[in-house]
C-alpha positions as a Python dict, from the first residue, in 0.01 Angstrom:
ca = {
    (1, 'M'): (0, 0, 0),
    (2, 'Q'): (20, -271, -264),
    (3, 'R'): (-285, -125, -435),
    (4, 'R'): (-132, 224, -447),
    (5, 'R'): (192, 87, -592),
    (6, 'H'): (-5, -99, -859),
    (7, 'V'): (-197, 218, -951),
    (8, 'Y'): (131, 411, -974),
    (9, 'Y'): (291, 155, -1206),
    (10, 'D'): (-20, 145, -1425),
    (11, 'L'): (-25, 524, -1452),
    (12, 'R'): (344, 537, -1544),
    (13, 'H'): (288, 266, -1805),
    (14, 'N'): (-13, 448, -1948),
    (15, 'V'): (172, 779, -1970),
    (16, 'R'): (447, 602, -2165),
    (17, 'M'): (204, 421, -2398),
    (18, 'N'): (10, 745, -2452),
    (19, 'L'): (338, 913, -2548),
    (20, 'Y'): (438, 638, -2793),
    (21, 'N'): (87, 637, -2938),
    (22, 'G'): (107, 1011, -2999),
    (23, 'I'): (448, 983, -3165),
    (24, 'A'): (336, 704, -3400),
    (25, 'S'): (13, 890, -3480),
    (26, 'S'): (201, 1211, -3560),
    (27, 'I'): (439, 1026, -3793),
    (28, 'A'): (148, 866, -3979),
    (29, 'M'): (-49, 1189, -4006),
    (30, 'N'): (246, 1408, -4107),
    (31, 'L'): (343, 1177, -4390),
    (32, 'V'): (1, 1250, -4542),
    (33, 'I'): (-186, 1559, -4420),
    (34, 'P'): (72, 1831, -4508),
    (35, 'F'): (92, 1703, -4866),
    (36, 'V'): (-273, 1631, -4950),
    (37, 'G'): (-334, 1983, -5083),
    (38, 'I'): (-37, 1986, -5319),
    (39, 'F'): (-113, 1623, -5415),
    (40, 'A'): (-462, 1733, -5519),
    (41, 'M'): (-321, 2024, -5719),
    (42, 'R'): (-74, 1791, -5893),
    (43, 'L'): (-372, 1571, -5983),
    (44, 'G'): (-540, 1874, -6142),
    (45, 'A'): (-760, 2012, -5860),
    (46, 'N'): (-882, 2372, -5887),
    (47, 'N'): (-915, 2620, -5596),
    (48, 'F'): (-1270, 2508, -5517),
    (49, 'E'): (-1167, 2142, -5499),
    (50, 'V'): (-875, 2237, -5273),
    (51, 'S'): (-1119, 2412, -5038),
    (52, 'L'): (-1335, 2097, -5039),
    (53, 'L'): (-1041, 1911, -4884),
    (54, 'S'): (-1118, 2111, -4570),
    (55, 'S'): (-1496, 2141, -4602),
    (56, 'L'): (-1612, 1789, -4688),
    (57, 'P'): (-1421, 1609, -4410),
    (58, 'A'): (-1577, 1854, -4166),
    (59, 'L'): (-1923, 1788, -4310),
    (60, 'V'): (-1872, 1415, -4258),
    (61, 'A'): (-1768, 1485, -3900),
    (62, 'I'): (-2083, 1690, -3839),
    (63, 'I'): (-2300, 1401, -3954),
    (64, 'V'): (-2132, 1124, -3757),
    (65, 'T'): (-1971, 1274, -3445),
    (66, 'V'): (-2268, 1302, -3208),
    (67, 'P'): (-2451, 980, -3306),
    (68, 'G'): (-2117, 802, -3325),
    (69, 'S'): (-2016, 911, -2976),
    (70, 'A'): (-2357, 805, -2843),
    (71, 'F'): (-2301, 462, -2997),
    (72, 'I'): (-1953, 440, -2841),
    (73, 'D'): (-2101, 526, -2500),
    (74, 'K'): (-2315, 211, -2521),
    (75, 'I'): (-2016, -16, -2590),
    (76, 'N'): (-1858, -178, -2286),
    (77, 'D'): (-1514, -232, -2441),
    (78, 'K'): (-1441, 124, -2553),
    (79, 'K'): (-1069, 61, -2593),
    (80, 'R'): (-1127, -214, -2849),
    (81, 'A'): (-1380, 4, -3035),
    (82, 'I'): (-1136, 296, -3051),
    (83, 'G'): (-864, 62, -3174),
    (84, 'I'): (-1086, -57, -3460),
    (85, 'L'): (-1165, 305, -3550),
    (86, 'I'): (-794, 390, -3560),
    (87, 'L'): (-719, 107, -3803),
    (88, 'S'): (-1018, 175, -4026),
    (89, 'G'): (-943, 547, -4041),
    (90, 'R'): (-576, 506, -4128),
    (91, 'F'): (-657, 249, -4399),
    (92, 'F'): (-780, 542, -4607),
    (93, 'F'): (-413, 633, -4655),
    (94, 'V'): (-387, 322, -4871),
    (95, 'L'): (-700, 420, -5064),
    (96, 'M'): (-549, 763, -5135),
    (97, 'A'): (-242, 590, -5273),
    (98, 'L'): (-469, 413, -5525),
    (99, 'V'): (-628, 735, -5661),
    (100, 'P'): (-365, 786, -5939),
    (101, 'F'): (-479, 456, -6094),
    (102, 'L'): (-823, 608, -6165),
    (103, 'P'): (-913, 791, -6491),
    (104, 'K'): (-743, 1130, -6500),
    (105, 'H'): (-1058, 1344, -6507),
    (106, 'I'): (-1201, 1199, -6184),
    (107, 'R'): (-880, 1185, -5978),
    (108, 'P'): (-914, 1523, -5798),
    (109, 'M'): (-1272, 1465, -5684),
    (110, 'A'): (-1198, 1101, -5600),
    (111, 'L'): (-919, 1217, -5370),
    (112, 'V'): (-1153, 1470, -5208),
    (113, 'I'): (-1417, 1201, -5147),
    (114, 'V'): (-1170, 947, -5004),
    (115, 'Y'): (-1014, 1214, -4784),
    (116, 'A'): (-1358, 1321, -4661),
    (117, 'L'): (-1477, 967, -4586),
    (118, 'M'): (-1161, 910, -4382),
    (119, 'N'): (-1314, 1145, -4128),
    (120, 'L'): (-1605, 908, -4064),
    (121, 'P'): (-1413, 673, -3830),
    (122, 'I'): (-1157, 937, -3728),
    (123, 'S'): (-1417, 1185, -3598),
    (124, 'I'): (-1583, 924, -3379),
    (125, 'M'): (-1244, 799, -3263),
    (126, 'S'): (-1125, 1148, -3166),
    (127, 'V'): (-1421, 1219, -2938),
    (128, 'A'): (-1413, 870, -2786),
    (129, 'W'): (-1036, 896, -2730),
    (130, 'Q'): (-1071, 1231, -2550),
    (131, 'S'): (-1326, 1088, -2308),
    (132, 'F'): (-1128, 763, -2268),
    (133, 'I'): (-796, 933, -2197),
    (134, 'A'): (-958, 1169, -1945),
    (135, 'D'): (-1023, 862, -1729),
    (136, 'I'): (-668, 732, -1778),
    (137, 'I'): (-463, 1047, -1702),
    (138, 'P'): (-562, 1226, -1376),
    (139, 'L'): (-663, 1592, -1409),
    (140, 'R'): (-384, 1723, -1186),
    (141, 'Q'): (-119, 1566, -1411),
    (142, 'R'): (-287, 1620, -1745),
    (143, 'S'): (-125, 1952, -1840),
    (144, 'S'): (231, 1837, -1771),
    (145, 'V'): (176, 1493, -1930),
    (146, 'F'): (34, 1641, -2249),
    (147, 'A'): (298, 1914, -2260),
    (148, 'V'): (571, 1648, -2275),
    (149, 'R'): (363, 1441, -2519),
    (150, 'N'): (314, 1739, -2747),
    (151, 'I'): (687, 1817, -2747),
    (152, 'W'): (773, 1466, -2867),
    (153, 'I'): (483, 1474, -3113),
    (154, 'S'): (626, 1794, -3259),
    (155, 'I'): (972, 1639, -3292),
    (156, 'A'): (831, 1326, -3458),
    (157, 'S'): (615, 1542, -3685),
    (158, 'A'): (918, 1743, -3793),
    (159, 'V'): (1119, 1433, -3880),
    (160, 'A'): (826, 1274, -4064),
    (161, 'V'): (733, 1580, -4266),
    (162, 'I'): (1092, 1655, -4374),
    (163, 'A'): (1150, 1293, -4472),
    (164, 'G'): (816, 1283, -4651),
    (165, 'G'): (879, 1605, -4842),
    (166, 'W'): (1224, 1489, -4951),
    (167, 'L'): (1091, 1153, -5071),
    (168, 'L'): (804, 1314, -5262),
    (169, 'D'): (1041, 1544, -5452),
    (170, 'A'): (1303, 1271, -5503),
    (171, 'I'): (1066, 1007, -5644),
    (172, 'P'): (870, 1071, -5967),
    (173, 'F'): (503, 1168, -5940),
    (174, 'P'): (275, 995, -5845),
    (175, 'T'): (488, 700, -5724),
    (176, 'G'): (639, 907, -5444),
    (177, 'Y'): (300, 988, -5297),
    (178, 'Q'): (190, 626, -5318),
    (179, 'I'): (500, 503, -5136),
    (180, 'V'): (481, 768, -4864),
    (181, 'F'): (109, 709, -4803),
    (182, 'V'): (163, 334, -4762),
    (183, 'I'): (451, 400, -4520),
    (184, 'A'): (212, 621, -4323),
    (185, 'F'): (-31, 331, -4290),
    (186, 'F'): (240, 107, -4145),
    (187, 'A'): (326, 381, -3895),
    (188, 'A'): (-43, 383, -3799),
    (189, 'L'): (-17, 15, -3708),
    (190, 'F'): (224, 117, -3431),
    (191, 'E'): (-21, 390, -3328),
    (192, 'W'): (-288, 120, -3288),
    (193, 'H'): (-51, -115, -3101),
    (194, 'Y'): (49, 141, -2840),
    (195, 'F'): (-310, 250, -2784),
    (196, 'I'): (-438, -100, -2712),
    (197, 'S'): (-143, -144, -2473),
    (198, 'I'): (-292, 117, -2238),
    (199, 'R'): (-415, -41, -1915),
    (200, 'E'): (-764, 52, -1805),
    (201, 'N'): (-853, 90, -1439),
    (202, 'K'): (-965, -246, -1308),
    (203, 'V'): (-1314, -217, -1159),
    (204, 'T'): (-1502, -508, -1009),
    (205, 'P'): (-1856, -574, -1140),
    (206, 'A'): (-2007, -469, -807),
    (207, 'A'): (-1808, -147, -796),
    (208, 'K'): (-1886, -75, -1158),
    (209, 'A'): (-2256, -119, -1093),
    (210, 'S'): (-2237, 126, -801),
    (211, 'Q'): (-2064, 394, -1007),
    (212, 'P'): (-2278, 662, -1174),
    (213, 'Q'): (-2297, 586, -1544),
    (214, 'E'): (-2224, 855, -1798),
    (215, 'D'): (-2540, 930, -1991),
    (216, 'S'): (-2547, 981, -2365),
    (217, 'L'): (-2733, 1299, -2448),
    (218, 'S'): (-2897, 1404, -2772),
    (219, 'I'): (-2834, 1737, -2941),
    (220, 'R'): (-3172, 1856, -2807),
    (221, 'D'): (-3075, 1754, -2452),
    (222, 'I'): (-2745, 1941, -2481),
    (223, 'L'): (-2911, 2254, -2622),
    (224, 'N'): (-3171, 2251, -2344),
    (225, 'Q'): (-2899, 2204, -2085),
    (226, 'A'): (-2695, 2485, -2241),
    (227, 'L'): (-2977, 2728, -2163),
    (228, 'H'): (-2912, 2655, -1796),
    (229, 'E'): (-2532, 2646, -1838),
    (230, 'P'): (-2448, 2997, -1965),
    (231, 'T'): (-2073, 2940, -1942),
    (232, 'F'): (-2096, 2634, -2166),
    (233, 'S'): (-2322, 2811, -2418),
    (234, 'R'): (-2092, 3116, -2438),
    (235, 'F'): (-1789, 2891, -2472),
    (236, 'S'): (-1960, 2702, -2756),
    (237, 'I'): (-2047, 3022, -2947),
    (238, 'T'): (-1696, 3161, -2900),
    (239, 'T'): (-1544, 2833, -3017),
    (240, 'L'): (-1760, 2839, -3330),
    (241, 'L'): (-1656, 3198, -3409),
    (242, 'Y'): (-1288, 3139, -3341),
    (243, 'H'): (-1254, 2820, -3543),
    (244, 'F'): (-1449, 2973, -3830),
    (245, 'S'): (-1205, 3264, -3854),
    (246, 'W'): (-907, 3034, -3795),
    (247, 'M'): (-989, 2769, -4054),
    (248, 'M'): (-1116, 2998, -4330),
    (249, 'V'): (-763, 3076, -4447),
    (250, 'W'): (-617, 2726, -4439),
    (251, 'P'): (-684, 2652, -4808),
    (252, 'V'): (-588, 3012, -4891),
    (253, 'F'): (-242, 2953, -4745),
    (254, 'T'): (-202, 2634, -4950),
    (255, 'V'): (-300, 2809, -5274),
    (256, 'Y'): (-86, 3115, -5193),
    (257, 'K'): (223, 2910, -5111),
    (258, 'V'): (198, 2686, -5418),
    (259, 'D'): (58, 2920, -5684),
    (260, 'V'): (204, 3256, -5576),
    (261, 'L'): (526, 3168, -5392),
    (262, 'G'): (597, 2852, -5597),
    (263, 'A'): (640, 2605, -5309),
    (264, 'N'): (713, 2238, -5381),
    (265, 'N'): (681, 1941, -5143),
    (266, 'T'): (1014, 2016, -4975),
    (267, 'W'): (911, 2373, -4902),
    (268, 'M'): (571, 2257, -4776),
    (269, 'S'): (752, 2022, -4537),
    (270, 'I'): (979, 2307, -4427),
    (271, 'Y'): (672, 2514, -4341),
    (272, 'T'): (533, 2230, -4130),
    (273, 'L'): (877, 2189, -3970),
    (274, 'A'): (885, 2559, -3882),
    (275, 'G'): (556, 2528, -3696),
    (276, 'S'): (673, 2209, -3524),
    (277, 'M'): (999, 2371, -3411),
    (278, 'A'): (804, 2656, -3258),
    (279, 'S'): (584, 2404, -3078),
    (280, 'V'): (886, 2217, -2938),
    (281, 'L'): (1041, 2539, -2810),
    (282, 'F'): (724, 2682, -2656),
    (283, 'F'): (513, 2386, -2537),
    (284, 'R'): (686, 2379, -2198),
    (285, 'Y'): (641, 2754, -2161),
    (286, 'W'): (268, 2730, -2232),
    (287, 'G'): (240, 2426, -2004),
    (288, 'R'): (408, 2603, -1711),
    (289, 'L'): (198, 2913, -1771),
    (290, 'A'): (-121, 2703, -1776),
    (291, 'D'): (-24, 2532, -1449),
    (292, 'K'): (48, 2871, -1290),
    (293, 'K'): (-223, 3095, -1438),
    (294, 'G'): (-484, 2846, -1555),
    (295, 'N'): (-609, 2720, -1890),
    (296, 'K'): (-852, 3010, -1934),
    (297, 'L'): (-585, 3281, -1953),
    (298, 'V'): (-349, 3077, -2169),
    (299, 'L'): (-627, 2988, -2414),
    (300, 'S'): (-716, 3355, -2454),
    (301, 'L'): (-353, 3469, -2496),
    (302, 'A'): (-277, 3196, -2750),
    (303, 'A'): (-599, 3264, -2942),
    (304, 'M'): (-533, 3638, -2967),
    (305, 'G'): (-169, 3581, -3060),
    (306, 'L'): (-276, 3339, -3330),
    (307, 'G'): (-529, 3600, -3435),
    (308, 'L'): (-254, 3851, -3513),
    (309, 'T'): (-47, 3613, -3727),
    (310, 'P'): (-249, 3673, -4049),
    (311, 'L'): (-122, 4032, -4035),
    (312, 'V'): (234, 3897, -4053),
    (313, 'W'): (144, 3739, -4387),
    (314, 'L'): (82, 4083, -4536),
    (315, 'F'): (461, 4120, -4551),
    (316, 'I'): (540, 3770, -4684),
    (317, 'H'): (651, 3765, -5047),
    (318, 'S'): (914, 3490, -5054),
    (319, 'L'): (943, 3120, -4972),
    (320, 'E'): (1194, 3190, -4694),
    (321, 'L'): (982, 3450, -4515),
    (322, 'A'): (681, 3217, -4532),
    (323, 'A'): (874, 2974, -4310),
    (324, 'L'): (925, 3255, -4057),
    (325, 'A'): (553, 3333, -4061),
    (326, 'D'): (469, 2967, -3998),
    (327, 'F'): (718, 2965, -3709),
    (328, 'V'): (541, 3263, -3550),
    (329, 'G'): (204, 3094, -3601),
    (330, 'G'): (340, 2773, -3449),
    (331, 'I'): (425, 2953, -3124),
    (332, 'F'): (62, 3039, -3057),
    (333, 'T'): (-81, 2723, -3214),
    (334, 'A'): (120, 2527, -2956),
    (335, 'G'): (-47, 2711, -2670),
    (336, 'F'): (-395, 2688, -2818),
    (337, 'N'): (-373, 2316, -2893),
    (338, 'L'): (-223, 2241, -2552),
    (339, 'V'): (-496, 2398, -2340),
    (340, 'F'): (-809, 2390, -2557),
    (341, 'F'): (-896, 2028, -2472),
    (342, 'N'): (-823, 2085, -2103),
    (343, 'R'): (-1043, 2395, -2107),
    (344, 'V'): (-1323, 2196, -2271),
    (345, 'L'): (-1301, 1941, -1987),
    (346, 'E'): (-1326, 2226, -1735),
    (347, 'I'): (-1633, 2374, -1905),
    (348, 'V'): (-1847, 2071, -1991),
    (349, 'P'): (-2074, 1917, -1723),
    (350, 'D'): (-1970, 1578, -1586),
    (351, 'K'): (-2304, 1421, -1678),
    (352, 'G'): (-2295, 1322, -2044),
    (353, 'R'): (-1934, 1437, -2081),
    (354, 'T'): (-1870, 1245, -2402),
    (355, 'S'): (-2182, 1390, -2563),
    (356, 'Y'): (-2085, 1744, -2465),
    (357, 'I'): (-1736, 1694, -2606),
    (358, 'A'): (-1898, 1562, -2923),
    (359, 'F'): (-2119, 1872, -2938),
    (360, 'V'): (-1821, 2108, -2912),
    (361, 'T'): (-1638, 1900, -3172),
    (362, 'T'): (-1941, 1923, -3400),
    (363, 'L'): (-1941, 2302, -3371),
    (364, 'V'): (-1575, 2305, -3474),
    (365, 'Q'): (-1663, 2088, -3772),
    (366, 'V'): (-1950, 2319, -3868),
    (367, 'A'): (-1695, 2599, -3886),
    (368, 'A'): (-1455, 2376, -4078),
    (369, 'T'): (-1726, 2289, -4333),
    (370, 'I'): (-1824, 2644, -4425),
    (371, 'S'): (-1519, 2859, -4349),
    (372, 'P'): (-1277, 2720, -4615),
    (373, 'L'): (-1536, 2792, -4887),
    (374, 'V'): (-1581, 3143, -4747),
    (375, 'G'): (-1205, 3189, -4728),
    (376, 'I'): (-1148, 3091, -5091),
    (377, 'W'): (-1440, 3314, -5197),
    (378, 'L'): (-1291, 3611, -5010),
    (379, 'Y'): (-948, 3539, -5158),
    (380, 'E'): (-1079, 3529, -5514),
    (381, 'S'): (-1312, 3829, -5461),
    (382, 'L'): (-1110, 4066, -5241),
    (383, 'G'): (-755, 3940, -5265),
    (384, 'F'): (-502, 3800, -5019),
    (385, 'A'): (-446, 4111, -4804),
    (386, 'A'): (-815, 4180, -4735),
    (387, 'T'): (-872, 3814, -4646),
    (388, 'M'): (-588, 3824, -4392),
    (389, 'I'): (-719, 4142, -4229),
    (390, 'I'): (-1075, 4008, -4200),
    (391, 'T'): (-969, 3680, -4040),
    (392, 'A'): (-735, 3861, -3799),
    (393, 'I'): (-1015, 4087, -3672),
    (394, 'F'): (-1253, 3800, -3596),
    (395, 'R'): (-981, 3586, -3437),
    (396, 'V'): (-880, 3862, -3196),
    (397, 'I'): (-1244, 3927, -3101),
    (398, 'A'): (-1301, 3557, -3028),
    (399, 'G'): (-975, 3536, -2832),
    (400, 'W'): (-1092, 3823, -2610),
    (401, 'L'): (-1428, 3648, -2561),
    (402, 'Y'): (-1245, 3336, -2436),
    (403, 'F'): (-1097, 3551, -2161),
    (404, 'R'): (-1438, 3693, -2070),
    (405, 'L'): (-1587, 3349, -2001),
}
């Protein structure tokens, strides 16, 4: 009885720390990520360099995710290792704040390189965190716990991005960016603090020795296993297709909003706020639907809904309507983000779980490396409307394939 009470209190504590960690992380990230594109353009970046802000970080992730996760698997104190990765990754916010001190002609590419290298510790941390938290939050409670977490993350993101956008427009360039990026780093210190406050399950040495150990698998091992796991292989291919068609228009939206619609930092923060508001309003709906109908159906519905949103952009010709389009996109992004990780955990084999998660993450990063360059090329070659139609078609196809798994 005492043991069960202790487990209950630890779980409640961990749910709370996981929530606070997510809030602090979202504040730190949303003081930086929504404004990196316009920051680069203010520094003199061209369309190709803006697309590199999506491609190069993904390339770094491809290189380090699988070997990095294998290295993490061999470390006994995973929580400490993840904590170090959090701090090292967020320190790049400070380095980005130093870019304006460099010679003018190298500032855009310097920002791209710093932003890309930030993904080295962050990519490893993300995969390790997913595997770590899967052992902390029981499967039967995971959907509801993360639904609540995502709601508060969306609220914190909204506050951070509005405050950040206002500060950036109120303070002269580039001082405003430097101040906001440093504030983001201090928020990340709270992210680190709440993560290391999570209590791991206490296992005696004898019990630990008797437990089956999770094996680290190489890419070759995973590919060989995938031949005998058709569901996993089909899920991987579908994920590659979907994320390719999803991410290819991310830099296009940034260029379109800034160059065509004339958005400033405040408007960019409003667009992020619109998506966050949609997430707050619909996370609980998606969570209840996932608990009732399963992650598979919700993932497919959200993916196909998100696939249709580029068609909405065909009718967007003002700053105000762009906020409405981002709100619509946020509805389906909320559902996709909520259940995708849970669906991955359902699909991947238990043996070598971290390595399989790393493999899926690597596929996403492969898409993220190539697709922004393709998206900008389509935009400059065929125009905005054709690019939106093409990405919508492939997103809907991939969303249907998720349902067929």
